N, C-alpha and C positions, 0 to 999 in steps of 0.2 A: 415584628416591629422593625421598620427600616431605619437606616441612618439618614438623617436630614442634613446635618452639619458635621464636617470632619475637620478637626484641627490637627495639623501635622507640624510638630517641632516649632510651634509659634514662639517668636521672640519679639519682645517690645520693652523699651526702657524710656523713661522720661529724660528730657534734656539735661537734668542735673545728675544723671547717672543712675538714678534709682531703677533697679530692674523690677519690672512688673511680671513679665512672663519670660521664662527661659526654657526653651525646649518643651513647651506645653503641647501635649498630644491628647486628644479626647474625641469621642464620637457622641454627638448629641442626637438621640433618637427622635422619631416622630412622636406626636402627642404633646402634652403640656409639661413644661419644666419650670420650676421656680428656682431662680439663681439668687443665693443668699451669701452673706459675708459681711464683715465689719466695714465701716466707712474707710475708704482708701485701699481696700483689698483688691480692687480691679474689676468689679462687676460691670460698671458702666463702660470702662475701657474695653473689656472683652466684647460687649455688644457693639461698640463703635468699630472695633477691628473687624468683626463679622460683617457689619453693615458697609464696610469700606470707607467710613468717615475718617478713620485714622489709618495710616499706611503701616503695613507690617514691616518689621526690620529683619525678619527671617522667618522661614517656614512658609506654610501655605494654609489656606482655608477654602474648602470646597462646600458648596451649597446646592442642594437638590431643589430646583424650582425657583419661582419668583420670590423676591424678598421684600418685606415691608418693615420699616423701622420707625418707632416712636421714641424720640430722644427725651431725656428728662427736662432739658431746658430748650423750649421751643423758641426759634428765632423767626418772627413773621414780619412782613412788610405792612406797616400800619395803614398805609393808604391804598392797599390792594383790596379789591372786592372779594367776597367770600367765594363766589362761583368761579372767579379766576384762580383763586388759590386751590380750589378743588379740581381745576382742570376741565370744567364743563361749560365755561362761559361761551366758547365758540359754538358748541353743539346747541346750547340754549338759544343763542342768537339765530343759528341756521334754522332750527325748528320754528321759531317765532316768525322768521321771514317767510318760510313755506306756508305756514298757517295764514299769513297775511296775503298770500297769493303770488309770492315771488318764487318761481320754479327754476331759478338758476341752478345749473348742474353742480356748481361749486358747493352749494348748500348740502346737496345729497352726499357729495364726497366727504364733506366735513362730518356729517352725521354717521355715515357708515352703518354699523349695526347697533348704534347706541341710541335708538329711538326712545328707549325707556330709561335713559340715564337720569333724567330729572326726577322721574317718579321713584327710582331706586334711591336717589340721593335724599329726597324728601322723606322716604320711609326710614332711612337710617338716621336722619336728623330728628325725626319724631321719636324714634326709640331712645335717643339720647337726650330728649327733652328740649330740643332746639326748634324754634318756630320756622315755618316756611319762608317768612320774609327775611330770614338771616342771610339767604343767598344774595340779596341785593345790598347788604350792609358792608361796611369796611371793617377790616380785621382790627383796626385800632379802637373800634367801638365795642369790642367784645371783652368780657372778663377773662381772667386766667383759666377758670374752669371751662368756660365756653370755648376757648382756644384749644384746650386739651381734647374736648369732645369733638371739635371740628377736625382736629388732626386724626382722630380715630376714624371718623367718617371718610376722610381722604384715603386712609390706608385700606379700609374695607372696600371702597369703590374700585380700588386697583386689583382686588381679588388675589392677594399674595398666597403662596403655598407655605412660606415660612414667615412668621410674624415675631418681631422682637419688640418688647415693650419695656421701657425703663421708667420705673415708678409711675405707672399710668394713673393711679388713683389720687395723686397729688392734685389738689384744687377741685376734685370732683365731689359733688354733693351726694346724698344718699341714693337718690333715684339713678343718677348716672353711674354710681358704683354698682348698683344692682344690675344695670345693663351690662357693665363690664364683666361682672361675675357670670352672667348668662353667656356672654361671648366666650369666656374661657371654658366654661363647662361644655358648650356645644361646638368648640372649635375642632374641625375634622383634620386639619393639617398639622403643622408643627408650630408651637408657640413657646417662646422663652421669655419669661418675665422676671425682671428685677423689681422687688417690692419689699416694703416693710409691713404691708397690709396683711395681717394674719388671716383675716377672712378670705382674702384672695388666695393666699398660699394654701388654704385648706382644700382648694378645688383642683390643684395640680396633680399630675400623675406621679411626679418624682421631684426630689430636691437635689440640686447640685450646689455644693458649698465651696467657695474659694477661701482657702486658708494657706498661710505660709507653710512651706516644707521645712521642718526643723525649727530653728530659733526665729523670733520676731525679726522682720526685716529681710528675711531670705526670700527666695523665689516662691511663687504660688503654684498650687496644684488644685485640680477639681476632685472632690470626693462626692460620691453618689449615694443617695439614700432613696430607697423605694418608698412610695406612698406620699401622703400630703404632709403638711407642716407638723401636725400632731405626731405622726409616726416618726418624723425627723427628730423632734424634740425628745421623744422617748428613746430613740437610738443614741442620741448625743448624751443623754443623761446616763444611759447604761455604759457608754464608752467612758464617760467621765468617772463613774464609780469604779470601773475596772482600772482606769489610769491611776486613780487615787490609791487603790489597793496596791498596784504595782509600785508606786512611789514609796509607800509605807514599807513594803517588803524589801525594796532596793535599799532604802535608808538603813533598815535593820541589818541587811547583809553588809553594807559598807562599814557600819559600826563593828560588826563581828569580825570582818576581815582586818580592820584597823587594829582591833584588840589582839587578833592572832599574830599580826605582824609585830606588835610590841612584845608579845610573849616570845616570839621567835628571836627577836633581837636580844632579849634577856637571856635566853638559852644559849645563844651564840656567844654572848659576853662571858657567861660562866665557863663555857668550853675554852674560850680563849685564855681566861685566867688560869684554868687548870693546865693548859698546855704550857703556858709560861712558867708555871710552878714546876712541872715535870722537867722542863728544859733547864731550869735553874738548879734542880737537884741532881741532874745528870744521872738518872737511874738507869738509862738505856744508852746503847751506843749512839753516837751522833748521826750516823747514816740512817738509822731506824727512826730517830726522832725527827729528822728532816722529812722522811717519807710520811710519817704520821702528820707532820705539820702541813705538808702539801695536800694530803688527803682531807685533812680537817678543813683547810681553806676552801677546797673545791666543794666539799659537802656543805659548808656554811654558805657559800655563794649560791649553790643550787637551792638550799633551804630558804634563804632570804629572798632569792629571785622568785621562788614559787609563791610565797606569801605576798610579795610586792605585785606580782602579776594578778593574783586573785583579787587584791585590793583595787587595782586599776580596772579590772573587768567589772567589779561591783560598781565602781564609780561610773563607768560607761553605761551600765544598765540603768543606773539612777538617772543619768542625763537623758537617756532615751525615754524613760518613763515620764520624766518631768516635761519633755517636749510634747508628749501626748496630752498633757493637762491643758485645759483651756484657761486662759487668763482674761476672762471677760469680767473685769472689775466692776464693783457696784459702788455707787455714790452713797456714803453714809454721813449724814449731817445732823446736827442738833442746834437749832436756832431759836432759843427761848424768846429772843427779842421780837420775833414775828408773831408771837401768840396773841390771839384776840379773845377776850372773855366772851362767854356765850351770849350775853345780852347787849353787847356793845353795838351801836350803829356803825356800819361800815360804809354803806352806799345808799343813797336815796335818789331815785329818778322820779321827777315830778313833771308829768305831761311833756316828757322829752320827745320832741319830734325830730326825726332824722330826715336826711335828704331823700330817703326812699319813700317818705310820706307816712311811715309808721310812727305811732305814738306809744310811748311806754311809760308805765308807772311801776316802780319796783323798789322794794326795801330789802336790804341785805343786812343781817345781824349775825354777829359772832363768826366762827370759823366755817361758814357755809361753803360748800363746793357746788358751783352752779355751772351747768353746761349750756352754752348758747348754740343752738342748732337751727338748721333751715337750709333751703336749697341755695345754689349759687345765685348771687345777685339779690339775696334777701336783706343784706345790710349788716351781716355779722361783724365784718371788719370795721365798717363805719361806726357801729355801736361801740365797739371796744376802743377805737381811737377817739371817739367823742368822750367817753368816760375818762380816758387818760388825758384829755385836754389837748390832744393833737389835732382835733377837728372841732369847729364850733357847731353847736346844735342849731337847727333851723328855728326851734322854739323850745321853751321849757328849760329845765335845769337838771344838771347832773352834779350832785353834791357828794364828793368823796370825803368821808369823815376820818380816814386813817391814812398813813403813808402808803402810797400805791406805786406799782411799777408795771410797765407793759413790755412784754416780749413779743415783738411783731413777727409776722411771717418772714419778712425780709430782715435778716439779722444785720441791722445797721447801727447798733448801739455802740460798738467798739471801734477804736481807732486801729486800723489794720497795721499801722507802722509801729505801734507800741507793743510791748510784751503783755502777756496775760496778767502778770503782777502789776505792771504799770497801769493797765486799764482798771484793775480792781482797786488800786490805790487812788485813782481818780474818782471812783464811786464812793470810796470810804477815806476821805482825806485825813482824818484824825487817827486812823488805825495805826498801831505800831507795826513795823515791817514783819517782825518774826511771828507774832500772832496771826497776821494776815496771811503769811505764807503757810502757816499751819492749817488755816481754814481752807485755803486753796487746795492743799493736799487732800482734803476730804472730798474735793471735786475731781480728784485724780490728776491734779497739776502739782506734782511734787518735784523738788530739785530743779534740774535744768528745764523741765517741761514748763514751769511757770515763767521762765525767762525767754521762751520762744515768742517771736512776733506773731500776732494774730493772723497776719497774711500767710504765714507758713503752715497754719493748722488746716486739717481736713474739715469738711462741712460739719460732721458730728462734733469734732473738737471745738469748733467755733461756737456751735450752739451751747455746748457745755460751759465754755468760757463766759458766754453772755449770761447764762443762767446763774453762774457763780457770782458774777459782778452784780447782778440784780439782787440776789439774796443776801449778799454781804454788804450791800450799800448802806449808807447812812442818810437818813434814818432807816432802820430795818423795815422792809415792806410788810404791811399787815394785810394788804390786798394785792394779790398777784394776778395779772391779766395776761392770758396766753392766747395767741391767735394761731390756730392750726400748728401746735408745737411739734407734732410728730412728722410733719412733711419733711422729706429729705433726710430723715434719720434712719440708720440701720436698726435692726432688731435689738442689738445689744445696747445702743444708745437710747432706744425707747424704754428698755428695762431700767437703765440708769436714771432717766428722767422720772419714771414711775417711783423708783426708790427714793429719789430726792423729794418728790412731792408728798410721799408717805410721811416724811419727817417734817414737812412744812406745817407750821401751827397756825397760819393765818387763813384768810378767806381766799378762795380761788374763783376766778371767772374765766372759763375756758371755751373757746370756739373750736369745735373739732367735728369731723365726720368719722373719726376713728372710734367705733363703738367699743371694741375690746379695751382700748386705752381709757375711755370714759368709765368703763366698769372697774378697771384696775385702780383708778384714783378715787373711786367711791363718791361720785357726784350725788348730791342730796336732792337736787331738783333741776329742772330744765326750763330754759326760755326758748320757745319755738317761734322763729321769725318766718313770716310768709314771704313769698317772692313779691318783688315790687320793681318799679322802674328805676333801679339804682343807676346813677351816673357813675361810670368808672372813675375812681379817683386814686391818686397815689399819695398817701400821707407823707408829709415831709420827713426826711431823715432826721434822726435824733441821736446825736452822739454826746449829748450833754450829760455830765456826771451827777449833778445835784439830784 
């Protein structure tokens, strides 16, 4: 197994002074590697450094072969044609000219050895579920999922030796995900993927985890685990169990050493009292008593120093053991106001016609958990935004019978200039400050964390803040509508979301391609939408608190 990427003393810090990597050295081998870590740990930053998108501030990175990079946030020119974006427009034009009888030598120079470029492109497009006529469309006419698939096609046409993928399954439907899974399984070069998709991570050869070295906020390092995601989780659980045992043993040792030090101090105090008594009685010559006093003081100093040193050593071992513990906190909430009785009507869709052309009739009663599934462009987002009242239906009616809240893909609910607490207070204007802060603490925003501005939060923290504001809103939501909630979340944040929804007592309507997540939240039934001629739309931003 050869080394494909070599990181040597890599250094990088953000403009505010936060150190991301300090003297990071590692060798990434050929084969497939899953790169994991919490939001803000530096996963995407590391890929951007390797890809050369962000400049190193120290050290070096060596790459064996041609590099391809798929960023998490694609920036595309809306008015550009797809074949131009793929870099095959000139070759297509030259081939078409030759087939029309134009034998100008410049056309042959343009084509070179790429006579099959269009057929190869069409084959890749077909495997990703994109039609042939997409080559003649503009990028602005494509959905987010189609843009991601198109970016994958562009990378594969370039035939890279080293492929970097940052959250590639975001916005991909089931069929496109399965193609990506096949790509990862059959990749013969080097592939490094950042992902929260557990199905994808089950297919890699190894896992590399970015975690702080020492206490939170310190520099990061890479820790390697052989095998796929399941093997990684088993190894982490074993490490966590060993760390917890080490902490227990270290705490016991600290208590024992502290007790021994107290006993030693009592013993020394008794000796000192005895010495003063002997001196007062003058039972021995003064020179002998002074010698005994000096010897006793030296012995006492050594005795106390020995126990003090043992206590400090025990405390240091406890600190080291605690640093090995993972602090992946879990959201634990209890929201009785969100409870919906089993027979209560929650939602009624009557001949609801969407702009995709689909018509739906649906009745939701009680605390049902319903998954909305279907390929990209089938209208999942349109359906959810129509139910939430953010888009008007073409025809029919969507009657919501209980308080409802929508958490859209694009987290635009919160005011970025306000703190987490101020945003939550806007959603619950009659709530008393102290009880509201106590509830925010259950969402892991306690103390100063609740007073941080939303703009300063990581992506996962912003999602958690938005979820907290929705669930703590007045009136309490008895229907929660989630649109691809696991997109852009790290694995720890997905687990936090799952634990929060496990405690939620209302009805759930969730659009997601993340099958393990849907299984974890125990959906009771599914609405499968078929693909249709959906017109790309951008629902309006909603920062209103009511």
